[in-house]
N, C-alpha and C positions, 0 to 999 in steps of 0.2 A: 402587801403590794410587791415587796421584794421577792416573796416566795412565788407569787404568780408570774412575775417576770422571769424568775429562774426556771420555772416549769416551761414557760413559753420558749425560752432560749434553748433548753434541752430538747424540746419537741422539734424545734426548727432545725437543729443540728441533725437529729435523727432523720428527718425528712430529706434534708440535703444529701446526707450520706447515702440514704436508700436510693434517692433519685440518681445520684452519680454512679452508684453501683449498678443500677438498672441500665443506665446509659452505656456503661462499660461493657456489660453483658450483651446488650443489643448490638453495640459496635463490633464486638467479637463475633457474634453470630452473623452479622451482616458481612464481615470481612471474609467469612467462610463461603459465601455464595460465589459460584464460579464466575469468572469474567467470560462473557459470551463473545466468541471471536469467530469471524468468518474467514475462510481460506478459499480464494478463488483459484482457478486452474492456471497457475503460473509456477513453474518448477521451484524457483528460489523460495516461494512462500511455504513449500513443503518442509522447510527446516522446522516448522512448528510441529510436524509429526515426529521428527527426530527428538525434539525437546520433550514431547509427550511420551513416546515409546521408550526412550532411554532414561527417563526419570529426571530430566533437568528441571521441569516445572515443579515436580515434587521435592527435589533437593533444595530448590530455592523457595519452597513454602508458598507456592502460588497455585490456586485452583483455576484451571482454564477449561472451558467447554468449546471445542473446535467444531465448526460446521463447514463442510466442503460444499461450495456452490459452483456449479458448472458455468453459469452465465454471469459474467462480470457485472453487467448492468443490474442484475438482480441483487448482487452483493452490495453494490453502492446504494440501491434503493432500500434494501432491508436495514442497512446501517442508518440511513437518513430517517427511517421510520422508527428507530429505536430498538429494533429487533436484536441488534448486536452492540456490544460496548466498544469493541475495537475491530479493526480490519487492516488487511494489507490493501493498499490503494495506490493508484497512480497519482502522483503529487498534484497534477493539474486539477484533478477532480476534487481534491480537498479545497482548493481555492474557489471553485464554483460552489461547493456546498457551504462554505463560509459566507458567501454572498447571499445564500438562501436562508441564513439564520441558523445553520447547523453548526453550533460552536464546537470546533474540533482542534485538537492539538497534535501536531506531528512530533513524534518523540524519537524516531530512529529512521535512518535511510538504509533500506535493505539491499537494494541493488540498482544498477543502471543497465539498460539494455544495449547490447552491441548488435549481434545478429539473431537474437531470439525474437525480435520484432522485425517483420519484413512486409514489404508491399509485393504481392504476388500477382502475376498477370499472364494473360494469353498473348500479349504482345512481346516484342523483343527488348524494348527499353522504355523507360518512364516517359520519354518525350512523345511516344506514340499513343499516349492516352488522351491527347488533345481531342476535344470534341466527343469523348467517350464517357461511359459510366464507370465510376469507381466506388468501391464499397468501403465504408468506415463503420466502426462500432459506436454509432451515436453521433448525430450532428452536434457540433460544438463540444464534443468530448475530446479527451486526450488523443484518441485515434484520429479524429478530424484534424486536430492541431498538427499531429505528426505527418499526416498526408499533405497538408498545406506546406509545411516546412520542406518536405521532400520534393514537392512540385516546384517550390521556389528555387531549389538547388539546380533544376534543369530548365529554368526560365519560364515556368508555367505558373498560372495563378488560378484562383478559385473559378474565375470566369471561363476558364478553358475546359472545365470538366463538369459533369453532372454527378452529384453525390447521392449515394443510395445507402440507407441505413441497414447494415447487415452484421449480425454478431460474428466475431472472429471464427467461431467453430463452423460457420456456414459459408465462409468465403469460397472454399474449394467447390462446393456444390453449386454456388451461384456462378462460378466461372464455367463449370461444366455445362450449365443450362444457358450460358451466354447472357445471363442477366446483368453481368458486369464484365468489364474488360480488365480490371485490376482491382485489388482490394488489400486492405491492411489486415494481417493476422499475426499470430505469434505462436511460439512453441507451447503445447505439443501439436498444433494444427498445421504448422508449416510443412512438416514431412508429408502429410496427406496431399497437399497441393503439389508438391514436387513429384510424388508418385504418379500423379495424374498428368504429368508433362508440362505443368506451368512453370514459369520462370521467376526468379527473384529479381525485382526491378530496383529495390532500394532496401537498406537495413537501418536499424536504429542508430548505429554508429555515425550515419550520415547526417543525423540531426541531434547532436550531443545535448544532453540536459533536458530533452523533451520528454523522454519516457524513463522515469525513475520511480521505483516502488518505495513507498514509505510505510511505516507503522504508525497508525493514528488511532486516537481514542476520543470519545466524547469528553469535553472539558470537565464535566462534573465527575467523571470517573478519575481523571487525572488529579483533580482537587481532593476527592474523597478517599481515593485509594492509591496514593503515590507509591507506596512500598510495593504494592502488587504490580503496578506499571513498570517500576524499575526492575523487579524480579522477572517479569516477562522478557524485557529487553536482555537482561543478563542470561536468561535461559536460551534465548535465540542466538546470542553470541557464542555460548558454549556449544550449541547445536552445530553452528558453522565450524567451530574448531574441531568438533567430532567428525563432521563431514570431511574436513581436510585430511584427517587421519584415517578414516574408515569409509572411504568413498563407496566402494562396492557394497558393503554391508548396509550403508545408509540409503543408497539408491533402492535396494531391495525393500527396506522399510517404507520408503516413500511410495513405491509401486503398490505394495500390499495395502497401504493406508488409503490410497486415492483411487486405485483401479486403473491408473495410467501405466502404460507399458514402460519398461526400463529404458529402452532406446529413446523414447520421446522425452523422458525425464533427463537423461544424459545430455541430449541436445539442448534442452531448456537451461540446464545448469551451466553448460559450457558457453551458451550464447549470451549469458549475462555476466556482468562483473559483480560478484558478491562483495559487499562492503563490510568492513570490520569496524571495531570501536575506534581505532586510531584514525581511520578515514573519516568517520563521522565527526570527530572532534576537530580534525585538522582542515577538513574541506566542507563537508555537507552542512555543518552547523556553525561555520565560521562566517559571520556577517561582514567581516572585513575583506573577505576574498572576492575579487572582482572577476570571477569566471563562472561558467554555468555549472561547475562542480559544487558551488555553494547554493543551497536551497533558497537562501535569501536573494541571491542574484537571479537565479532562474525563475524564482517565484514572481519577481517584478516583471520579467519578460512575458510570462504566462498571463499574468494579470492584465498587462497591456493589450495582449491579443484579445482576451475576453471582453475587456472594456470597450475596445474599438468596435467589436461586433455586437455590442449591446447585451451580451450574455450576463454581465454584471454591471450594475448601475454606478458603482464607485470603486475606486482602487482599495483593496483590502490592506490592512496593516499586517504585512508579512511577519513582522517580529512578534505579533500577537498569536499567529498561527503556529510558529515553530517554538518548541519548548526544549532547549538544550541542556537543562539542568541535570537530566538523568544520565546522559552520556558523559557529562563533565564529572559527575559524582562517581560513576563507574570507572572512569579513567583514574581518578584520585585513588579509588579503592585498589585498582590494578597496580598502581605505582607504589603503594605503601610497602 
């Protein structure tokens, strides 16, 4: 009986060891799969190509598959459908997706828009759009929210205009065809509108905290591959530091990688405030901060807007959407 028990125990141990070894091998193979990442046409997002071309992803031992997507709404939809593991996204869209059951974590704040987002028009100022058509990139989107906040600044409301759904890259054509009288667009498309004689009626800086780009991942990726997520953030931080030192060289890389001309990339980079690790820890991911620089604070305002409009049925838990542990750990690493 003792001999049988001994044999059984030895066999059980062999099975457990083999199973654990197989699990470790599988985990190692799984971790080598690239993180699928979408990059929409917004110049600060092109730091990902600096990280790729200059070897920062490789240096930090993370495998990333970048996909450039021209239409922002396509990028958001593809992420929602699981085609991508992570993306650069306007923060307000994360809040909407969370309400739709797309469990997402915001892990880094890339930039905030100053004059890289603009309302362009055939009229002389924003007050003149009363009773006219204005273009936004999706009803109830961040673009719509930005337009409403800009209208509020000049004493107008949603009732004073007619909204038309037009992608940012098509705003200039819609103005030329008189389909709209004003519309929201952003670099690199602003320059085309200006070349056609249209005017800037308002910019992102006039509605602080409304348009800010974040790095987001599906929650299961954050849970299953935290080291990869942290190393992607680290690589992007290093890419920004590289850009600060080698601006001309890196703009060339961005242009070659995306097909966007260098002038438009320069305008896009200069029109946004690129945020660093210190800013993220002190402001973006500081839940005690009572300003729109905090994603916690601005998230509550965005959620209120969407809840009042019926876009979301209940207020989200902003603290559950934002994951600050990566920037905090990177800051500790930096200060060691």
